[in-house]
C-alpha positions, 0 to 999 in steps of 0.5 A, a space after each residue: 500500500 502506498 503511504 501518503 502523509 496526512 498533510 499531502 492527503 489534505 492538499 490533494 483533497 483540497 484541490 479535488 484529487 480525492 479519487 487519486 488519494 483513494 487510488 494511491 491508498 488502496 494500491 495492492 503491494 502484491 500487484 505493484 511489487 517491482 514497479 518503478 515510481 512512474 508506473 505506480 503513479 500511472 496505475 493510480 491515475 488510471 484507477 482515479 480517472 476511471 472512478 472519476 469518469 464513472 461518478 461523472 456519468 452516474 451524475 449525468 444519468 441521475 440529473 437527466 430525469 429518465 423515466 426508465 433509469 435502468 433502460 439499456 440501449 444495447 440490450 433491447 428485446 424483440 428487435 426483429 419482431 418489432 421491425 427495428 433495424 439492428 444497424 440503425 439501432 447500433 449506429 444510434 448507440 454510438 451517439 454519432 447522430 449527436 455530433 452531426 446535430 441530428 434529431 431522432 423520432 420514435 413513432 409507434 402505438 401505445 405500449 410499443 416501447 417509445 419511452 423506454 427507447 427515449 430513456 435508453 438513448 438519453 442514458 447512452 448519451 450520458 455514458 458518452 458524457 453528454 448532458 441529456 434530459 428527458 421530459 414529457 410534453 405535458 410537463 414541458 407545457 406545465 413548466 412553460 406556463 409556470 415560467 412565463 408568469 415570472 420575471 425573465 421566466 421565458 428566457 430562463 426556460 428557453 436557455 435551460 431547455 436549449 442547452 441540453 446536448 440531447 433533449 428527449 420530449 416524450 408524448 410529443 403532440 399527445 394533445 394539440 398545443 395552444 398558441 402560447 405553446 406553439 410559440 415556445 416550441 418554435 423558439 426552443 427548436 430554433 435555438 436547438 436547430 443545427 446545434 444540438 439533438 432532440 428526440 421525439 417520442 410520439 404516437 403520431 406519424 409525420 403526416 399528422 403533425 402539421 394538423 396537430 400543430 395547428 396547420 398554420 405558419 407556426 406549424 410550418 416553421 416548427 416542422 421545418 426545424 425538425 423534419 430535414 435532419 431527423 432519423 425516423 424509427 417506427 417502433 412497431 405494433 408489439 405491446 412491450 408492456 404486455 411482453 414485459 409483464 409476461 416475462 
């Protein structure tokens, strides 16, 4: 075991190097016997970095507010039966779509696993150390209604939700938005357009979106900021809630 005096440990912890202190103190002499100082330090730094990264990822996942925190994009059930393309799923799992500022739409029937897929993709983004956030459309609307009545509330709301590298909006267009919500969506998606990625989980096919968005100029503008750089995935007709209940 590597010995560090109390004052050195205090200084290391003070500068935020607690992971390194712990790694040095728990080094196993039987594994490091015969190693030169530089090798032992490198091993300790590797261990400390792994601990730091794991802690950072766990924090990102915790703050993302996932509906299904245990969702795993790499272990999806009934992929072929649901008509999901394994190649597309594997590509999404790399989070390369985020670096390309692409959006993703999961569209399918109630119970087809859209919320799970949205949660799993957000978690995957966290594991790549991106800031992700999951929110249901009704909750987003409620947050907007509350924000717009506060001083500078609208701008703070828009800054917050525009800043997430990946934003998952579940139950997208479950209810047709009112004028105020349509204006908010246009401004929010304008700020996110060509800068970050948004995931939409919805029951409605693309052909129905324009009408549900009010069929006016706001609908045109909102659609324009979504449809041109988006990966569309149909989640099939299998009821995953029934499947999960019987397994």
